[in-house]
N, C-alpha and C positions, 0 to 999 in steps of 0.2 A: 504494500499499500504505500509506504513511504517513498520507494523507488518510482512508482507510477506518478504519484502526486508531484514529486520534484521534476520529473520529465515533462509532465503536463505544463508546469510553471515555466520550464526552460522553453518549450515550444511556444507558449503563449507570449513569453517575452520576446522571442525571435519574431513572432507574428506581429507584435506591436511595432518593432523596428522596421520590418518589411512593409507594414501598413503605413507607417510614416513616410518612408522613402517613396512608396507607391503613391501616396497622397500628394507628396511634393511633385512627383512627375505628372500627376493628373491636373495640375493647375495650368489649364490651357485657356479657359475663358475667364477673363477678369472683368468685374463690374466696378466702375469708379463713380462715386456719387459726389458731384460738385464740379462744375466746369470752370472754376476759377484758375489762378496761376498754378497752384499745386496740383489740382485735378487734371489739367491739360498736360502738365509736365510728366506726371505719372503715367498718363495715357500714352504719350509719345514713347517713353522708355519701354513700357510693356509691349507696345505694338512692334517696336524696333527689334525686340528680342524674341519674336515668334509667337506672341500671345494674341489670342482674339480678344479684343477689348470693346467693352460698351460703356461710353461715357454718358452719364445721366445728370440732367439739371432740369428743374421745373420750368425754366426760362429758355425758350428756343433761341433767343437773341443771344444769350450766354453761350449756348452750345455753337452757334454759328461763329462767334468770336473765338471760342476755343479751337474750333477746327481751322480757322484762318491762322491763329497763332502756332498751332502745331504744324501746319503746312509750311510756314515761314521758317520755323526752327529746323525742321526736317531738310528743307532746302540748303540751309547753312551746313548741316551734318553731311549731306550728300556731296556738297562741293569740296568739303574738307576730305572726305573719304575716297571720292572717285576722281577728283581733279578734272582732267579733260575727257574722261570716259562718259560721255553723255548718255550712252545707252544703259551703262551700269547704274548711273545716278537716277535715270528714269525708272528702271526696274525696281531700284530700292525704295524710291518715292511711292511708286504704284503699289508695291507689295505692303508697305507699312501702312499707307492711307487706306488700303483695301482691307486691312485688318481691324479698322476702327469703324464702329457704328455709334450712333447717338440715339438717345431716347428721353422722353420726359416722364415716363412712368416707371419708377424703379421696381415696383412690385412684379410687374410682367417680365422684367429682365432677369431677376434674381432666381426665377424658377428653373433657369437653365444656365447656371454659372458655377464656377468652382470657388471663387474668392471675391468678397467684397471689400473694397477700400473706400472708407468714408472720408471725404475732404471738404466738409461744409463749415459753416460758421462755428466758432468756438463758444457754443452755448449748450450747456448740459441738457436743458428742457427740449431743445430742437433735436438734439442727437437721440435722446430718449424716444421721441415721437417716431423718428425715422427707424431706428432699430427695432422697436416694438412692432411696427408695421411689417418691416422686412422679415422678421423672426416668424411671423404668422403665415408666411407664404413660402419662404425659401426652404428647400429640402434640408434635412439635418446635416447632411454631408458638407454643406457650403460653410466655409470658414468666413467669419466677419472680422474685420480689423477697422481701426481708426487711425488717421494720420494726425490726430491731435498732438499739439506741442506742449500743452500745459495742463490738460485734464486728466483725471484718473481713468485709466482703461477699465478697471474693475467696476467703477461706479457707472461707466457708459454701459458696460455689459450687463448690469444689474436686471434690466428690463427684458433680457432674452432668456430663452431656455437652452442656450448653447454656451455656457460660460467656459466650458472646456475647449470650445472651438472659437474662441474670441481672443485676440491679441492686438498689439499695436505695431503699426509700420510707420515709423516717423521718418519721412524724407525731408531733404533740406533743399531750399530754393537758391538758385534754379535746379530743378530736379535733373534735367539732362546732363548738367555739368558737375554737380556736387556727387562725389562718389560714396558718401557715407549713408547708411541706412541703419537706424536704431530699431532692433526687433525687441519688442516689449512683451513680457510674459507677466500674468497675474498669478496669484495663488492657485487659481482654478485652471489655467491654460495647460492643456495636456502636452506631453512630450511629443506626441505625434504632430499636434498642431504647431508647436515651436519648430520642429524640424521642417515641416512643410513651408513655413513662413521664411525660415533661413534659406532653404533651398531656392525658394522663389526669388528672394532678394539677390542671391548669387547668380541666378540665371539672368536677372536684369543687369548684371555687370557691376553691382554694388559691392562695396566692402561692408559686411554686416557686423554689428556688435549687439551682443545680447544684454538685455537689461531688465531688471525687476521693475514693477510698476510703482515708481516713486515720482514726486513732483518734478517735472522737467526732465525726467529720465537721466541721461548722462550729460549731454552737451548743455541743455538749458538750466539744468540744476547747478552747474558750475558757472556757466556764463552769465545768466541773468543777475544772480547776487553780485557777481563781480562788477557788472555794469552799475548796479545800485550802489555799491561801496564807492565807486569812483565818483558818482553823482554826489553822495554824502560828503566826500573828501572836499569836492568843489564847494559845497554849501558851507563847510567849516572854514573855508579860505585857506586851506593848507597849500594849494598851489592853483595856478590857472588851469583852464581846460587844455590848453596847448601843451603845457609843461606836464600835465598828467599823462596825456596821450604820448608825448615824446619819451617820457620815462619808460613807459611800458613797452613802447616799440623797440627802444635801444637797450633798455635793461633786462626785459623779459623775452625779447626776440619775437613779439607779436607784430604780425603784419599791419595791424590797425590798432589804434588806441582805443580804450574803453568808451569815451565820449564820442569819438568819431564813429565807432561801431554802433552805439546806441542810436545815433542819428541815421545811420544807414538801415538798421533793423526797422526803425520807426518807433518814435517815443510813445505813440499810443499802444503799440503792441507790448513794449516793455512794461508800460503802466497796467495794461490789461493782465498780463501775466502775474506781476507782483500783487496787484489788487486781489486776484483770485486766490493766490497762495496765502496772502495775509489774512484773508477772511476765513479760510479754512484752517490755517495754523497761526492764530493770533499771537502766540507766545514766541514764535521764531523771529528774532530781531532781523536776521538777514533778509527775510521776506517782506519787511515794511517798505512801502512805497515812499521814496524821498519827496518832500514837499515841492522842491523846485521842479521835479518831473511832472507832478500833478499840474503845476501852474502853467508850464509850457504847453501841455496837452490841452488845458482848458482855453488857452489862447490860440489854439489851432497851429501851434508851432511844433510839427510832428517829425522834423528832421529833413532828410533829403528830399522826400516826396513833396514837402510843402515849401522847400527852399530855406527854411530856417528851423533850427533846433538849438543845440548848444552851440552850433556854428551857423554862419550864413552860407548858403550854397549857391 
């Protein structure tokens, strides 16, 4: 009995591993929800790497804009990849764009997909409504993921019946250029799901890093408090914005100083992330939003995109 039981366990374990790899290989149709910059970037990269992709957004105008953006970006890739080989570039463009379809009804699409990547507004209530609806119609085999950069994956997954098949895929903007992909696991994410998501990320040509579900994951958890500390240093009059940035570029080897980077990221984005974290973790001093950051955002000075933030651009 002992021998049989242990052999059954061994075969079951092997089956799980094989199942995970099989699941990873079976990710051929990807549904991406949200036609903004992130959604269109993920769509492009997935289509470029041989996946069938459906990009979903409620607004057809947004889908049309995303398609135009992808076409323009692909043309640059084709030029770089094929040079004077016009036929090769055309075949690449035709094959990639031919792998992309668009839709305004997510529920009809997820009935026939392998993986869902949500890239919509950073609002928990909106994400909950979406995933609750999708969960009711998608087959149990479908893996759900969110591209959130600041919200809890476990909390997003709460409204679904597939917590073991739910994880985070945090891409970085611009998606076709940035090589990193954070693969986020919750306490409920199964080993099979994690393996499938990691394999999918590698097939996209990304360098994947695995991370537990913690505020900001790896990059933003380290980056955003660093930006906030630089802003607080400026508030205290320790040094000027320019000197803080120069010090971090030359002393720490950073390609961009923290205040320059905050302007680049968008002060509204920094403020939104910090406000969310400080509301959820009020006792963590590092998560407190600097007053000068709030003031700049309230004045519409959001950094590079508005022409003024900590610097004039």
